[in-house]
C-alpha positions in Angstrom: 15.1 -74.7 -38.3 13.2 -70.8 -38.4 14.5 -68.3 -40.7 14.1 -64.6 -40.2 12.9 -61.9 -43.3 14.1 -58.6 -43.3 11.4 -57.9 -45.4 10.5 -57.2 -49.7 12.9 -55.7 -51.1 12.2 -54.3 -55.3 16.0 -55.0 -57.5 15.2 -53.3 -61.4 16.6 -56.3 -63.4 16.8 -54.0 -67.1 15.4 -51.0 -67.8 14.6 -49.0 -71.0 13.5 -45.4 -72.7 10.1 -47.1 -71.9 9.6 -50.0 -69.7 11.9 -51.4 -66.8 11.8 -55.0 -65.8 11.5 -55.3 -61.5 12.4 -58.2 -59.7 10.3 -58.1 -56.4 11.3 -60.8 -53.5 12.4 -61.4 -50.0 16.0 -60.1 -48.4 16.5 -63.0 -45.2 18.4 -62.1 -42.3 21.4 -64.5 -43.8 22.3 -62.5 -47.4 19.9 -64.0 -49.5 17.5 -62.7 -52.2 14.7 -64.9 -52.9 12.9 -63.7 -56.1 8.6 -64.3 -55.9 7.6 -61.8 -58.0 8.5 -60.0 -62.0 6.6 -56.7 -63.0 6.8 -54.2 -65.9 6.9 -50.9 -65.4 6.4 -47.6 -67.7 8.7 -45.2 -65.4 6.6 -44.2 -62.8 3.6 -45.8 -63.2 1.8 -48.4 -61.2 2.4 -52.1 -63.2 1.5 -52.8 -66.5 2.6 -56.5 -66.4 2.3 -58.6 -63.0 4.7 -62.7 -63.5 5.3 -65.8 -61.0 8.4 -66.5 -63.8 10.9 -64.2 -65.3 10.8 -64.7 -68.4 7.0 -64.7 -69.1 7.6 -60.7 -68.1 10.3 -60.8 -70.4 8.6 -61.9 -73.5 6.1 -59.6 -72.9 9.1 -56.3 -72.8 9.2 -58.1 -76.0 5.9 -58.4 -77.2 5.5 -54.3 -76.2 8.6 -53.7 -78.1 8.2 -56.1 -81.1 
C-alpha cells in the first residue's frame, strides 16, 4: 500500500520568553502527523539545536534555562 504525503509541517510544542521547541514532521494525506525532527530556536532566528529525539531537545532547553 503506497502512502501519499502532503508535505512537511512545523508545530510549536513549547514556547517561552526566549526559546521555543518546534516539532517538524510529515503530514500524510490520511491526516496522520509523523514527527521527524525537533528543533530549539530563539524566535525569529535559526535553530540552536536539532535532534531526532524530543527528549534530547527538551534536555537541551533545560540546560540552557538552568
